[in-house]
VOGU-3710 file (C-alpha; in Angstrom, 3 decimals, decimal comma):
1> xxxxxxxxxx> 8,654/-0,252/8,008  5,993/-2,607/7,720  2,228/-1,773/7,843  -0,424/-4,200/7,966  -3,108/-4,327/5,660  -6,142/-6,416/7,011  -8,472/-5,513/4,172  -11,349/-8,136/5,231  -12,054/-7,367/8,806  -15,553/-8,762/8,169
11> xxxxxxxxxx> -14,582/-11,575/6,380  -11,643/-13,038/8,444  -14,311/-15,485/9,986  -15,130/-17,005/6,769  -11,290/-17,961/5,872  -12,206/-21,487/6,272  -13,784/-21,662/2,794  -11,811/-23,680/0,301  -10,804/-21,856/-2,616  -11,765/-23,565/-6,082
21> xxxxxxxxxx> -9,628/-25,676/-8,135  -7,380/-23,808/-10,490  -9,509/-22,697/-13,448  -8,922/-22,366/-17,366  -8,407/-18,570/-16,955  -5,739/-19,400/-13,970  -3,720/-21,932/-16,554  -3,740/-19,153/-19,389  -2,183/-16,297/-17,073  1,602/-17,006/-18,335
31> xxxxxxxxxx> 0,296/-15,789/-21,734  -2,695/-13,487/-22,991  -4,289/-12,480/-19,675  -8,176/-13,639/-20,369  -10,853/-11,081/-20,406  -11,771/-10,243/-16,516  -15,413/-11,317/-16,775  -14,381/-14,753/-18,072  -11,923/-15,120/-14,751  -14,941/-14,277/-12,774
41> xxxxxxxxxx> -17,670/-16,867/-14,694  -14,893/-19,637/-14,290  -14,375/-18,853/-10,675  -18,179/-18,657/-10,199  -18,586/-21,795/-11,923  -16,125/-23,674/-9,573  -17,420/-22,258/-6,580  -21,238/-23,627/-7,648  -19,897/-27,080/-8,383  -18,394/-27,370/-5,069
51> xxxxxxxxxx> -21,022/-25,359/-2,757  -24,246/-27,303/-4,303  -26,289/-26,613/-1,115  -25,017/-22,888/-0,842  -25,219/-21,492/-4,046  -27,557/-21,713/-7,131  -26,493/-23,949/-9,651  -27,875/-21,672/-12,631  -29,115/-18,082/-13,343  -27,249/-14,785/-13,229
61> xxxxxxxxxx> -25,053/-14,113/-9,981  -26,479/-13,434/-6,925  -25,459/-11,691/-3,488  -24,359/-14,995/-2,071  -22,352/-15,785/-5,093  -20,710/-12,233/-4,988  -20,135/-12,730/-1,123  -18,299/-16,105/-1,970  -16,245/-14,689/-4,519  -14,891/-11,853/-2,141
71> xxxxxxxxxx> -13,760/-14,599/0,317  -11,671/-16,183/-2,703  -10,340/-12,808/-3,277  -9,563/-12,516/0,184  -7,703/-15,724/0,307  -5,981/-15,317/-2,556  -4,681/-12,263/-3,712  -1,094/-12,187/-1,822  -0,257/-15,304/-3,758  -2,067/-14,578/-7,081
81> xxxxxxxxxx> -2,541/-11,119/-7,484  -2,585/-10,683/-11,090  -5,592/-13,648/-11,094  -7,145/-11,512/-8,141  -7,011/-8,310/-9,782  -8,584/-9,689/-12,927  -11,475/-11,664/-10,752  -12,333/-8,170/-8,831  -12,312/-6,522/-11,916  -14,734/-9,031/-13,760
91> xxxxxxxxxx> -16,814/-9,153/-10,227  -17,376/-5,296/-10,973  -18,435/-5,766/-14,675  -21,160/-8,464/-13,520  -22,364/-6,274/-11,163  -23,153/-3,581/-13,873  -25,530/-6,182/-14,906  -27,527/-6,407/-11,687  -30,617/-4,176/-11,242  -29,821/-0,928/-9,261
101> xxxxxxxxxx> -32,925/-1,831/-7,252  -31,059/-4,494/-5,232  -29,737/-2,925/-2,139  -26,697/-4,806/-1,801  -25,384/-3,996/-5,031  -23,575/-0,762/-3,696  -22,056/-2,738/-0,878  -20,618/-5,174/-3,146  -19,271/-2,279/-5,532  -17,543/-1,156/-2,515
111> xxxxxxxxxx> -16,031/-4,402/-1,492  -14,759/-5,037/-5,110  -13,276/-1,560/-5,375  -11,160/-2,140/-1,859  -10,317/-5,436/-3,517  -8,660/-3,779/-6,469  -7,019/-1,227/-4,119  -5,606/-4,193/-1,987  -4,148/-6,061/-5,232  -2,714/-2,843/-6,527
121> xxxxxxxxxx> -1,117/-2,237/-3,245  0,617/-5,914/-3,114  1,681/-5,239/-6,939  3,439/-2,058/-5,661  1,296/0,511/-7,279  0,072/2,704/-4,408  -1,125/5,380/-6,334  -3,330/3,291/-8,322  -4,644/1,844/-5,286  -5,534/5,060/-3,915
131> xxxxxxxxxx> -7,819/5,830/-7,002  -9,906/2,472/-6,069  -10,043/3,091/-2,512  -11,480/6,650/-2,839  -14,179/5,018/-5,223  -14,734/2,694/-2,168  -14,740/5,257/0,298  -17,550/7,360/-1,272  -19,790/4,428/-1,545  -19,185/3,763/2,346
141> xxxxxxxxxx> -20,189/7,075/3,260  -23,173/7,124/0,894  -24,176/3,549/2,379  -23,500/4,996/5,938  -21,149/1,794/6,324  -19,268/3,146/9,241  -17,098/-0,211/9,818  -16,180/-0,143/6,028  -15,429/3,788/6,231  -12,888/3,230/8,393
151> xxxxxxxxxx> -11,389/0,161/6,924  -11,210/2,076/3,832  -9,463/5,196/5,566  -6,968/3,118/6,894  -5,863/1,144/3,592  -5,660/4,767/2,347  -3,465/5,659/5,112  -1,145/2,550/4,299  -0,990/3,996/0,674  0,224/7,150/1,902
161> xxxxxxxxxx> 2,546/5,799/4,233  4,145/3,514/1,631  4,531/6,697/-0,862  6,811/8,543/1,971  3,762/10,691/2,991  3,243/9,686/6,635  1,823/12,782/8,016  -1,098/12,653/5,408  -1,317/9,113/6,585  -1,788/9,971/10,259
171> xxxxxxxxxx> -4,632/11,995/8,959  -6,169/9,098/7,663  -5,606/6,789/10,617  -6,812/9,096/12,956  -10,054/9,430/11,584  -10,278/5,239/11,180  -9,303/5,255/14,964  -12,032/7,456/16,085  -14,438/5,450/13,840  -12,860/2,031/15,402
181> xxxxxxxxxx> -13,584/3,388/19,031  -17,087/4,652/17,907  -17,861/0,982/16,446  -16,231/-0,706/19,406  -13,784/-2,651/16,942  -11,069/-3,477/18,793  -9,179/-5,503/16,379  -9,409/-2,751/13,914  -7,988/-0,325/16,661  -5,221/-2,617/17,461
191> xxxxxxxxxx> -4,459/-2,454/13,427  -4,879/1,213/13,281  -2,472/1,843/16,482  0,283/-0,112/14,757  -0,190/1,611/11,589  0,000/4,991/13,441  3,337/3,676/14,957  4,600/3,282/11,583  4,040/6,835/10,720  5,910/8,041/13,894
201> xxxxxxxxxx> 8,879/5,634/12,621  9,112/6,917/9,509  9,359/10,569/10,959  11,976/9,393/12,799  10,484/9,161/16,032  11,129/5,485/17,489  10,090/5,765/20,840  6,595/7,316/20,207  6,422/4,671/17,775  7,170/2,093/20,346
211> xxxxxxxxxx> 4,332/3,608/22,395  1,760/2,966/19,633  3,285/-0,530/18,999  2,712/-1,503/22,539  -0,908/-0,337/22,721  -1,556/-2,092/19,604  0,509/-5,491/20,931  -1,917/-5,367/23,971  -5,104/-5,130/22,016  -3,633/-7,943/19,448
221> xxxxxxxxxx> -3,207/-10,306/22,337  -6,495/-9,443/23,716  -8,494/-10,195/20,491  -6,579/-13,109/19,568  -5,461/-11,736/16,461  -2,283/-13,641/16,175  -1,170/-12,547/12,519  -1,339/-9,085/13,992  0,593/-9,892/17,034  3,366/-10,990/14,729
231> xxxxxxxxxx> 3,000/-8,027/12,888  3,495/-5,775/15,835  6,435/-7,758/17,370  8,185/-7,374/14,149  7,627/-3,579/13,846  9,249/-3,556/17,587  11,985/-5,210/16,797  12,644/-2,769/13,628  12,265/0,073/16,303  14,704/-1,369/18,896
241> xxxxxxxxxx> 17,252/-1,741/16,072  16,830/1,833/15,227  17,615/2,933/18,982  20,780/0,947/18,267  19,777/-2,345/20,226  20,161/-5,062/17,828  20,205/-8,067/20,243  16,891/-6,607/21,809  15,532/-6,436/18,198  16,310/-9,905/17,408
251> xxxxxxxxxx> 14,630/-11,240/20,561  11,426/-9,366/19,035  11,857/-10,681/15,956  12,413/-14,308/16,625  8,845/-14,191/18,540  7,483/-12,618/15,700  9,115/-15,220/13,230  7,523/-18,032/15,099  4,180/-16,764/14,727  4,133/-15,735/11,220
261> xxxxxxxxxx> 5,368/-19,678/10,554  2,617/-21,061/12,751  0,087/-18,880/10,992  1,372/-19,597/7,675  2,161/-15,675/7,246  4,558/-15,983/4,072  4,611/-12,214/3,299  5,205/-11,650/6,884  7,961/-14,039/7,400  9,952/-12,352/4,572
271> xxxxxxxxxx> 9,491/-8,857/6,457  10,739/-10,546/9,542  13,671/-12,434/8,154  14,845/-9,274/6,529  14,675/-7,581/9,718  16,557/-10,481/11,413  19,161/-10,129/8,667  19,461/-6,473/9,219  20,033/-6,848/12,949  23,022/-9,352/12,353
281> xxxxxxxxxx> 24,526/-7,182/9,563  24,396/-4,504/12,301  26,290/-6,739/14,647  28,933/-7,147/12,056  27,873/-10,943/11,103  27,118/-10,211/7,463  27,420/-14,193/6,635  24,698/-14,737/9,061  22,691/-11,899/7,781  22,970/-13,481/4,215
291> xxxxxxxxxx> 21,592/-16,563/5,333  18,216/-14,712/6,668  18,425/-11,948/3,704  18,328/-15,148/0,983  15,325/-16,742/2,899  13,892/-13,315/2,775  14,464/-13,202/-1,177  13,013/-16,310/-1,867  9,840/-15,641/-0,359  9,571/-11,989/-1,835
301> xxxxxxxxxx> 9,599/-13,557/-5,275  7,175/-16,386/-4,087  4,820/-13,429/-2,880  5,515/-11,103/-5,879  6,273/-8,819/-3,325  8,401/-6,594/-5,549  9,287/-3,682/-3,356  10,117/-6,128/-0,704  12,662/-7,844/-3,414  14,220/-4,619/-4,062
311> xxxxxxxxxx> 14,991/-3,936/-0,130  16,449/-7,197/0,431  18,916/-6,838/-2,326  20,134/-4,004/-0,895  20,625/-5,611/2,062  22,707/-8,532/0,124  24,409/-5,896/-1,995  25,407/-4,380/1,533  26,492/-7,570/3,066  28,921/-8,424/0,282
321> xxxxxxxxxx> 30,407/-4,938/0,099  31,201/-5,575/3,796  32,949/-8,579/2,454  35,177/-7,143/0,258  33,223/-8,077/-2,646  32,156/-5,175/-4,533  31,246/-6,491/-7,872  29,298/-8,793/-6,354  27,651/-6,453/-4,273  26,915/-4,013/-7,341
331> xxxxxxxxxx> 24,793/-7,061/-9,080  22,603/-6,773/-6,194  22,353/-2,952/-6,211  21,816/-2,919/-9,838  18,646/-5,339/-9,595  17,450/-3,165/-6,674  17,587/-0,187/-8,483  15,552/-1,915/-11,360  12,820/-2,752/-9,097  12,941/0,661/-7,316
341> xxxxxx> 12,445/2,310/-10,615  9,472/-0,335/-11,739  7,440/-0,109/-8,524  8,358/3,919/-8,476  9,837/3,240/-4,931  11,800/6,387/-4,148
//
């Protein structure tokens, strides 16, 4: 099932900020990765050259500099996760040079620990992500950042759900939901209700999951959260597929696909395409299913979604098995098995 990670609720309105041009560090990622601080310095130099009136043109990094770096991370972590990881790590290194007397230092440390957790999750490393999120959570509590605390609890829930521990995930999501209501964070409430739905789906309770998804969908529409709406429609499709209603599931998936393409949500598009492939496979139309799986596989590779790539390869293997091509099916299963071992996806 799909959980939605919305790591930067408070930065969403700033997504119009243009990412800097590719830097010297980005162009060398195919060989030996550069030091993290060098990546940070290169991206900051590019930002300062493009934002002459907003950022200082010399001197050590300021609070505004770190905020803009954080925004670049939010825009880029899914498409360039290795570079994004180095960027966040470099930011933490540069923050070590900032005076402890500056009140914003702790806030930014929490943000960049969250960033490292996010990119670790995107790279299929949930246990590593948990370590970073726990460091972020400690700072959020220390600084009484309730919204940030809720956001981090939500991300921890996502990690445990991806590790196959839905009951533990529910504990984190319920804490987050209480904070969302306390702080009147309706968008966050919609996200967390959807993730609770994912837990109950994982526990084999699709009807209870649907109840949470329907509450989530209502809030997504109310808050005009189009990406969240696309994710929730996809999850509803998956649950109706679980209930043996593939044609009803297809209706939800098609609505989801339209939104995900409109919002340029490439990773989400990959999720929805595999859902459509599953439905047509269940309807006994393996060749049509293959068309959707192949589209999904292309996006999984593009977005470096290794876990998703492994799941899509299984779907392709199943289709070729059903078509009476066992050797070709085995090729896909073997590729999937290799990825599952790499990502510790049990």
